[in-house]
C-alpha positions in Angstrom: 97.4 109.9 91.6 99.7 107.0 93.0 103.5 107.1 93.4 105.7 104.2 94.3 107.3 104.0 97.8 110.9 103.9 98.2 114.1 103.7 101.0 117.6 103.8 100.4 119.6 101.8 103.0 123.1 100.8 102.7 123.4 100.7 98.8 119.3 98.3 98.9 116.7 100.0 97.6 113.0 98.5 98.0 110.4 100.3 96.3 107.1 98.6 97.2 103.4 99.1 96.7 101.4 101.6 94.9 99.8 103.9 97.2 96.7 106.8 97.1 98.5 110.1 97.4 95.8 111.8 98.9 95.0 109.0 102.0 99.0 107.2 101.8 97.0 103.5 101.9 97.1 101.1 99.6 93.7 99.8 98.5 92.9 96.2 98.2 90.0 94.6 96.4 90.2 90.8 96.1 93.3 89.2 94.3 96.3 91.9 94.9 100.0 91.7 93.7 102.7 94.0 96.4 105.0 94.8 93.5 108.5 96.0 94.4 112.1 96.7 92.9 115.0 95.3 94.2 117.9 97.6 93.1 121.5 96.3 94.2 124.3 94.0 93.7 123.2 90.8 95.4 120.4 88.2 95.5 117.8 89.3 98.5 115.2 87.4 101.0 112.3 89.4 101.3 109.7 88.8 103.7 106.2 90.0 103.5 103.8 90.3 107.3 100.5 91.4 107.2 99.1 92.7 110.6 95.9 94.0 112.5 95.2 97.4 113.9 96.1 95.9 117.1 99.2 94.0 116.0 98.1 90.4 115.8 100.2 88.7 112.8 97.9 87.4 110.0 100.0 86.5 107.2 103.5 85.9 106.7 105.2 84.9 103.1 108.6 84.9 102.6 110.4 84.8 99.0 114.3 83.6 99.0 117.1 84.5 97.2 115.1 87.0 94.5 117.6 88.5 92.0 117.7 92.4 91.9 115.0 93.8 89.9 110.9 94.0 89.5 109.2 91.4 91.7 105.7 90.9 93.0 103.9 88.8 95.6 100.5 87.8 94.9 98.2 87.7 97.8 94.1 86.4 97.4 93.1 88.9 100.5 93.0 85.5 102.9 95.0 84.9 106.7 96.7 82.3 107.0 94.5 79.8 108.0 93.1 80.9 104.4 89.8 83.1 105.6 88.9 85.7 104.0 90.0 89.5 105.8 86.9 91.4 106.7 86.7 94.6 105.6 89.2 97.0 107.4 92.6 98.7 107.6 95.3 96.8 107.9 99.5 97.1 108.3 102.2 95.5 106.5 105.9 95.2 106.6 108.0 94.3 103.6 111.6 93.5 104.6 114.5 92.6 102.5 117.3 91.3 103.7 121.0 90.1 101.7 123.3 87.2 102.7 125.9 90.1 102.9 123.9 91.0 106.0 122.0 94.5 104.6 118.3 95.0 105.0 115.5 97.5 104.4 111.9 97.9 105.6 109.0 99.5 104.2 105.8 99.3 106.5 102.6 101.0 105.3 98.8 100.4 105.8 96.1 98.7 103.0 92.4 99.0 103.1 91.0 95.5 102.3 87.3 96.4 100.6 85.6 93.8 99.2 83.4 94.1 96.8 79.5 93.7 98.3 77.8 89.9 97.0 74.4 91.5 94.6 71.1 90.3 95.9 68.5 89.8 93.5 65.2 91.4 94.8 61.9 90.3 93.2 60.7 93.2 90.9 56.9 94.0 92.6 54.7 94.5 89.6 
């Protein structure tokens, strides 16, 4: 079962991510999208940041002047240098800010899981 995160602040609303209700974490395997809904009267700049558990910033993506409505930010599971992230737990922050100064932030945890490489073992007769 899953639900959409949401937070209301100053008339602007940002709903972000599909979350596993049992753990409260976003599960990521390979390529994924951060889906969100901007509700309000004016466009907003949206910034997605991904961090390690120790707080080291590993990725920042900014989408400028997004009109109210449904949007997705694609992420290939790689850091800013293009290296694939190791399996583990990471933190994310998604912030939307309008030209008028209204701001809203969603934070959460995500679990990065890569599919194991399949190794063919010879059959022993």
